LUMLUMRO-999019 format. One record per residue (C-alpha): residue number from 1; residue in three letters; chain; x, y, z. Coordinates in nm, 4 decimals. Example, Ala and Ser with C-alpha at 12.3 -4.5 7.8 and 13.67 -1.06 7.14 Angstrom:
REM LUMLUMRO-999019
 seq type mol        X        Y        Z
   1  Ala   A   1.2300  -0.4500   0.7800
   2  Ser   A   1.3670  -0.1060   0.7140
***
This chain:
REM LUMLUMRO-999019
 seq type mol        X        Y        Z
   1  Unk   A  -0.6821   0.1182  -2.5280
   2  Unk   A  -0.8739  -0.2034  -2.6037
   3  Unk   A  -0.6358  -0.4369  -2.4106
   4  Unk   A  -0.6464  -0.2060  -2.1081
   5  Unk   A  -1.0267  -0.1831  -2.1209
   6  Unk   A  -1.0492  -0.5620  -2.1507
   7  Unk   A  -0.8220  -0.6041  -1.8467
   8  Unk   A  -1.0219  -0.3562  -1.6338
   9  Unk   A  -1.3534  -0.5178  -1.7283
  10  Unk   A  -1.2364  -0.8695  -1.6481
  11  Unk   A  -1.0504  -0.7534  -1.3381
  12  Unk   A  -1.3684  -0.5898  -1.2055
  13  Unk   A  -1.5764  -0.8958  -1.2877
  14  Unk   A  -1.3375  -1.1399  -1.1161
  15  Unk   A  -1.2942  -0.9273  -0.8035
  16  Unk   A  -1.6659  -0.8520  -0.7641
  17  Unk   A  -1.7279  -1.1307  -0.5086
  18  Unk   A  -1.4183  -1.0203  -0.3154
  19  Unk   A  -1.5506  -0.6634  -0.2935
  20  Unk   A  -1.8835  -0.7936  -0.1633
  21  Unk   A  -1.7001  -1.0055   0.0945
  22  Unk   A  -1.5028  -0.6979   0.2062
  23  Unk   A  -1.8229  -0.4951   0.2518
  24  Unk   A  -1.9879  -0.7754   0.4508
  25  Unk   A  -1.6755  -0.8194   0.6665
  26  Unk   A  -1.6443  -0.4489   0.7461
  27  Unk   A  -2.0137  -0.4140   0.8275
  28  Unk   A  -1.9999  -0.7240   1.0478
  29  Unk   A  -1.6962  -0.5885   1.2332
  30  Unk   A  -1.8695  -0.2564   1.2987
  31  Unk   A  -2.1825  -0.4335   1.4243
  32  Unk   A  -1.9867  -0.6659   1.6559
  33  Unk   A  -1.7809  -0.3809   1.8043
  34  Unk   A  -2.0969  -0.1746   1.8594
  35  Unk   A  -2.2528  -0.4578   2.0608
  36  Unk   A  -1.9291  -0.5413   2.2432
  37  Unk   A  -1.8220  -0.1908   2.3482
  38  Unk   A  -2.1009   0.0572   2.2729
  39  Unk   A  -2.3989  -0.1273   2.4188
  40  Unk   A  -2.2488  -0.1979   2.7688
  41  Unk   A  -2.1127   0.1578   2.7866
  42  Unk   A  -2.4516   0.3199   2.7287
  43  Unk   A  -2.6355   0.0642   2.9436
  44  Unk   A  -2.4187   0.1626   3.2426
  45  Unk   A  -2.4800   0.5300   3.1750
  46  Unk   A  -2.8567   0.5268   3.1236
  47  Unk   A  -3.0671   0.2197   3.0493
  48  Unk   A  -3.3616   0.4287   2.9214
  49  Unk   A  -3.1466   0.6121   2.6681
  50  Unk   A  -2.9968   0.2777   2.5676
  51  Unk   A  -3.3429   0.1406   2.4801
  52  Unk   A  -3.4003   0.4375   2.2501
  53  Unk   A  -3.0578   0.3901   2.0909
  54  Unk   A  -3.1328   0.0207   2.0380
  55  Unk   A  -3.4588   0.1010   1.8589
  56  Unk   A  -3.3008   0.3617   1.6288
  57  Unk   A  -2.9839   0.1593   1.5794
  58  Unk   A  -3.1674  -0.1588   1.4822
  59  Unk   A  -3.3949   0.0357   1.2467
  60  Unk   A  -3.0830   0.1693   1.0697
  61  Unk   A  -2.9229  -0.1761   1.0759
  62  Unk   A  -3.2220  -0.3560   0.9217
  63  Unk   A  -3.2608  -0.0953   0.6475
  64  Unk   A  -2.8892  -0.0964   0.5674
  65  Unk   A  -2.8712  -0.4756   0.5387
  66  Unk   A  -3.2007  -0.4967   0.3473
  67  Unk   A  -3.1086  -0.2403   0.0826
  68  Unk   A  -2.7596  -0.3826   0.0374
  69  Unk   A  -2.8946  -0.7360  -0.0030
  70  Unk   A  -3.1580  -0.6202  -0.2514
  71  Unk   A  -2.9005  -0.4175  -0.4441
  72  Unk   A  -2.6835  -0.7284  -0.4786
  73  Unk   A  -2.9505  -0.9844  -0.5722
  74  Unk   A  -3.1922  -0.7699  -0.7769
  75  Unk   A  -3.1166  -0.7740  -1.1528
  76  Unk   A  -3.0918  -0.4211  -1.2949
  77  Unk   A  -3.3231  -0.5068  -1.5857
  78  Unk   A  -3.2420  -0.6266  -1.9360
  79  Unk   A  -3.4118  -0.5746  -2.2730
  80  Unk   A  -3.6300  -0.8680  -2.3828
  81  Unk   A  -3.4442  -1.1019  -2.6156
  82  Unk   A  -3.7304  -1.3095  -2.7507
  83  Unk   A  -3.9707  -1.0392  -2.8701
  84  Unk   A  -3.9750  -0.7237  -3.0793
  85  Unk   A  -3.9120  -0.3908  -2.9104
  86  Unk   A  -4.1250  -0.1293  -3.0882
  87  Unk   A  -3.9769   0.1554  -2.8829
  88  Unk   A  -3.6143   0.0648  -2.9652
  89  Unk   A  -3.4099   0.3667  -3.0673
  90  Unk   A  -3.0889   0.1980  -3.1828
  91  Unk   A  -2.9038  -0.1298  -3.2204
  92  Unk   A  -2.6349  -0.2341  -2.9734
  93  Unk   A  -2.3114  -0.2896  -3.1659
  94  Unk   A  -2.1935  -0.5541  -2.9186
  95  Unk   A  -2.5188  -0.7418  -2.8544
  96  Unk   A  -2.6454  -0.6900  -3.2119
  97  Unk   A  -2.9903  -0.6398  -3.0611
  98  Unk   A  -3.2415  -0.3517  -3.0310
  99  Unk   A  -3.1817  -0.1033  -2.7508
 100  Unk   A  -3.4757   0.0666  -2.5771
 101  Unk   A  -3.4312   0.4296  -2.4656
 102  Unk   A  -3.1841   0.4917  -2.1808
 103  Unk   A  -3.0312   0.1446  -2.2313
 104  Unk   A  -2.6539   0.1027  -2.2340
 105  Unk   A  -2.4212  -0.1920  -2.2761
 106  Unk   A  -2.2235  -0.2969  -1.9679
 107  Unk   A  -1.8812  -0.4238  -2.0691
 108  Unk   A  -1.8383  -0.6017  -1.7342
 109  Unk   A  -2.1684  -0.7926  -1.7464
 110  Unk   A  -2.1413  -0.8127  -2.1283
 111  Unk   A  -2.5075  -0.7298  -2.1860
 112  Unk   A  -2.7373  -0.4313  -2.2235
 113  Unk   A  -2.8906  -0.2848  -1.9061
 114  Unk   A  -3.2125  -0.0848  -1.8823
 115  Unk   A  -3.1591   0.2717  -1.7585
 116  Unk   A  -2.8016   0.1827  -1.6675
 117  Unk   A  -2.6317   0.4088  -1.4142
 118  Unk   A  -2.2996   0.2257  -1.3675
 119  Unk   A  -2.1484  -0.1084  -1.2743
 120  Unk   A  -2.0861  -0.1168  -0.8996
 121  Unk   A  -1.8065  -0.3549  -0.7918
 122  Unk   A  -1.9182  -0.3237  -0.4271
 123  Unk   A  -2.2514  -0.4791  -0.5276
 124  Unk   A  -2.0985  -0.7060  -0.7913
 125  Unk   A  -2.3934  -0.5944  -0.9994
 126  Unk   A  -2.5005  -0.3285  -1.2446
 127  Unk   A  -2.7083  -0.0405  -1.1103
 128  Unk   A  -3.0062   0.0021  -1.3388
 129  Unk   A  -3.3824   0.0354  -1.3637
 130  Unk   A  -3.4839  -0.2191  -1.0988
 131  Unk   A  -3.2132  -0.1740  -0.8335
 132  Unk   A  -3.1086   0.1917  -0.8627
 133  Unk   A  -3.3290   0.2832  -0.5650
 134  Unk   A  -3.1815   0.0037  -0.3503
 135  Unk   A  -2.8299   0.1244  -0.4343
 136  Unk   A  -2.9098   0.4847  -0.3452
 137  Unk   A  -3.1004   0.4021  -0.0262
 138  Unk   A  -2.8147   0.1780   0.0870
 139  Unk   A  -2.5780   0.4740   0.0633
 140  Unk   A  -2.8222   0.6963   0.2530
 141  Unk   A  -2.8593   0.4447   0.5367
 142  Unk   A  -2.4824   0.3875   0.5562
 143  Unk   A  -2.4322   0.7641   0.5926
 144  Unk   A  -2.7044   0.7818   0.8590
 145  Unk   A  -2.5668   0.4758   1.0422
 146  Unk   A  -2.2078   0.5984   1.0514
 147  Unk   A  -2.3256   0.9411   1.1699
 148  Unk   A  -2.5292   0.7681   1.4428
 149  Unk   A  -2.2238   0.5694   1.5567
 150  Unk   A  -1.9920   0.8722   1.5515
 151  Unk   A  -2.2309   1.0962   1.7461
 152  Unk   A  -2.3058   0.8435   2.0197
 153  Unk   A  -1.9557   0.6964   2.0209
 154  Unk   A  -1.7593   1.0209   2.0456
 155  Unk   A  -1.7691   1.0417   2.4254
 156  Unk   A  -1.6834   0.6726   2.4549
 157  Unk   A  -1.3841   0.7128   2.2226
 158  Unk   A  -1.2680   1.0229   2.4075
 159  Unk   A  -1.2894   0.8442   2.7431
 160  Unk   A  -1.1413   0.5117   2.6374
 161  Unk   A  -0.8694   0.6236   2.3966
 162  Unk   A  -0.7684   0.9825   2.4671
 163  Unk   A  -0.8103   0.9960   2.8441
 164  Unk   A  -0.7108   0.6305   2.8838
 165  Unk   A  -0.3777   0.6811   2.7083
 166  Unk   A  -0.3031   0.9969   2.9053
 167  Unk   A  -0.3741   0.8188   3.2348
 168  Unk   A  -0.1437   0.5388   3.1259
 169  Unk   A   0.1338   0.7868   3.0501
 170  Unk   A   0.0897   0.9609   3.3864
 171  Unk   A   0.1230   0.6411   3.5908
 172  Unk   A   0.4309   0.6519   3.8106
 173  Unk   A   0.6973   0.3857   3.7759
 174  Unk   A   0.6494   0.1823   4.0925
 175  Unk   A   0.9297  -0.0615   4.0425
 176  Unk   A   1.1581  -0.2425   3.8045
 177  Unk   A   1.2706  -0.6063   3.7898
 178  Unk   A   1.6347  -0.4853   3.7917
 179  Unk   A   1.7735  -0.3440   4.1198
 180  Unk   A   2.1125  -0.2418   4.2530
 181  Unk   A   2.2668  -0.3953   4.5645
 182  Unk   A   2.4916  -0.1322   4.7200
 183  Unk   A   2.5576  -0.3190   5.0438
 184  Unk   A   2.9045  -0.4322   4.9343
 185  Unk   A   3.2081  -0.2409   4.8277
 186  Unk   A   3.0920  -0.2481   4.4678
 187  Unk   A   2.7320  -0.2184   4.3413
 188  Unk   A   2.5898  -0.5467   4.2140
 189  Unk   A   2.3003  -0.5705   3.9657
 190  Unk   A   2.0350  -0.8207   4.0745
 191  Unk   A   1.7147  -0.9441   3.9068
 192  Unk   A   1.4026  -0.8961   4.1201
 193  Unk   A   1.1783  -1.1926   4.0378
 194  Unk   A   0.8999  -1.0659   4.2646
 195  Unk   A   0.8767  -0.7376   4.0748
 196  Unk   A   0.8840  -0.9191   3.7416
 197  Unk   A   0.5903  -1.1398   3.8375
 198  Unk   A   0.3645  -0.8430   3.9093
 199  Unk   A   0.0878  -0.7836   3.6551
 200  Unk   A   0.1135  -0.4830   3.4208
 201  Unk   A  -0.0975  -0.1704   3.4861
 202  Unk   A  -0.4688  -0.1978   3.4043
 203  Unk   A  -0.4326   0.0563   3.1222
 204  Unk   A  -0.1884  -0.1783   2.9471
 205  Unk   A  -0.3838  -0.5026   2.9823
 206  Unk   A  -0.4608  -0.6933   2.6586
 207  Unk   A  -0.8364  -0.6378   2.6913
 208  Unk   A  -0.7991  -0.2611   2.7275
 209  Unk   A  -0.5565  -0.2456   2.4350
 210  Unk   A  -0.7933  -0.4447   2.2140
 211  Unk   A  -1.0806  -0.2131   2.3104
 212  Unk   A  -0.8762   0.0922   2.2135
 213  Unk   A  -0.7707  -0.0624   1.8840
 214  Unk   A  -1.1299  -0.1550   1.8060
 215  Unk   A  -1.2501   0.1980   1.8786
 216  Unk   A  -0.9767   0.3474   1.6588
 217  Unk   A  -1.0691   0.1000   1.3821
 218  Unk   A  -1.4342   0.2058   1.4130
 219  Unk   A  -1.3372   0.5723   1.3966
 220  Unk   A  -1.1439   0.5273   1.0713
 221  Unk   A  -1.4070   0.3073   0.9064
 222  Unk   A  -1.7069   0.5191   1.0048
 223  Unk   A  -1.5495   0.8564   0.9274
 224  Unk   A  -1.4159   0.7308   0.5937
 225  Unk   A  -1.7505   0.5800   0.4915
 226  Unk   A  -1.9384   0.8905   0.6073
 227  Unk   A  -1.7255   1.1280   0.3976
 228  Unk   A  -1.6965   0.9070   0.0877
 229  Unk   A  -2.0575   0.7891   0.0678
 230  Unk   A  -2.1876   1.1257   0.1859
 231  Unk   A  -2.0253   1.2953  -0.1144
 232  Unk   A  -2.1346   1.0154  -0.3503
 233  Unk   A  -2.4961   1.0180  -0.2305
 234  Unk   A  -2.5094   1.3982  -0.2646
 235  Unk   A  -2.3876   1.3722  -0.6239
 236  Unk   A  -2.6437   1.1008  -0.7029
 237  Unk   A  -2.9189   1.3063  -0.5377
 238  Unk   A  -2.8368   1.5917  -0.7745
 239  Unk   A  -2.8520   1.3524  -1.0717
 240  Unk   A  -3.1876   1.2110  -0.9585
 241  Unk   A  -3.3283   1.5615  -0.9179
 242  Unk   A  -3.2286   1.6375  -1.2794
 243  Unk   A  -3.3694   1.3089  -1.4121
 244  Unk   A  -3.0289   1.1730  -1.5150
 245  Unk   A  -2.8144   0.8675  -1.4595
 246  Unk   A  -2.4365   0.8812  -1.4235
 247  Unk   A  -2.3933   0.7885  -1.7901
 248  Unk   A  -2.6565   1.0364  -1.9073
 249  Unk   A  -2.4905   1.3148  -1.7072
 250  Unk   A  -2.1809   1.2862  -1.9291
 251  Unk   A  -2.3901   1.2551  -2.2467
 252  Unk   A  -2.6092   1.5533  -2.1580
 253  Unk   A  -2.3056   1.7629  -2.0677
 254  Unk   A  -2.1461   1.6908  -2.4053
 255  Unk   A  -2.4722   1.7634  -2.5888
 256  Unk   A  -2.5160   2.0897  -2.3992
 257  Unk   A  -2.1683   2.2073  -2.5043
 258  Unk   A  -2.2204   2.0945  -2.8647
 259  Unk   A  -2.5537   2.2728  -2.9040
 260  Unk   A  -2.4271   2.5822  -2.7236
 261  Unk   A  -2.1770   2.6329  -3.0048
 262  Unk   A  -2.4754   2.6340  -3.2444
 263  Unk   A  -2.6626   2.8837  -3.0227
 264  Unk   A  -2.9118   2.6162  -2.9234
 265  Unk   A  -3.0271   2.4928  -2.5841
 266  Unk   A  -3.0244   2.1231  -2.4961
 267  Unk   A  -3.3265   1.9974  -2.2983
 268  Unk   A  -3.3151   1.6636  -2.1195
 269  Unk   A  -3.6320   1.4782  -2.2336
 270  Unk   A  -3.6397   1.2773  -1.9083
 271  Unk   A  -3.6338   1.5784  -1.6761
 272  Unk   A  -3.9901   1.6249  -1.5474
 273  Unk   A  -3.9025   1.8672  -1.2700
 274  Unk   A  -3.7340   1.8100  -0.9367
 275  Unk   A  -4.0421   1.6939  -0.7428
 276  Unk   A  -4.1736   1.4576  -1.0080
 277  Unk   A  -3.8261   1.3172  -1.0751
 278  Unk   A  -3.7970   1.2207  -0.7077
 279  Unk   A  -4.1484   1.0741  -0.7009
 280  Unk   A  -4.0719   0.8628  -1.0066
 281  Unk   A  -3.7413   0.7465  -0.8596
 282  Unk   A  -3.8961   0.6513  -0.5239
 283  Unk   A  -4.2001   0.4897  -0.6875
 284  Unk   A  -4.4499   0.7330  -0.5330
 285  Unk   A  -4.6308   0.8521  -0.8453
 286  Unk   A  -4.9259   0.6195  -0.7891
 287  Unk   A  -4.9417   0.6648  -0.4132
***
């Protein structure tokens, strides 16, 4: 498996910037479409409600961008290389250096990471001690933002896409550039240039079609992100409540099964109870 592992590690490392570019592009597209279609729609409906939506929407936007940026640029934390580590519990076989507790070696970054959770290609960064909270809060704000867009964009999508397409289908055919001349003994097919020059129905204009496509694109992106990141953030919330990282969840599960066969109970030494685990994760222990 070594060649395959080497390929996956290097593949992830090389494509990291591309994943970040994809995230930035998708978020930018959602923001632009929200301003282009959503803002004028709600302003025409009720300007007072629109002001409230702008306040909430920009609060979600600033928090989403802030936590994503901090998750990308904040180092996860690395063991000191130029001093002794008295609390080291083992030696990393790849770094040949002491490993503090809860430290694991990232094969993508090729170095040990403090309290490593996983390597996230969407951040092009490891998720560890110093940026785990940014990673988690980014997921929470993405879920909240997509829910916000879906709730306040549902009526717009229903009006623009569903009802708009049905109205377009119900439009009567008012003419055709081809007509039959039956004045002679035999019918003659003629081309009606006047009918051909007429503009297409409003429901089929390029602007309306682009609006519908943009709304459908938003629906797929937002619903997909809401489901995927909603499930992922729920799983991480359960890990945080138990005082575990993604890596430790697998280790603790294996240890629990191993000790169960010996009629022993495994206790996670980093589980201080649900409330304290959350306070430690959010940095609220000292107020």
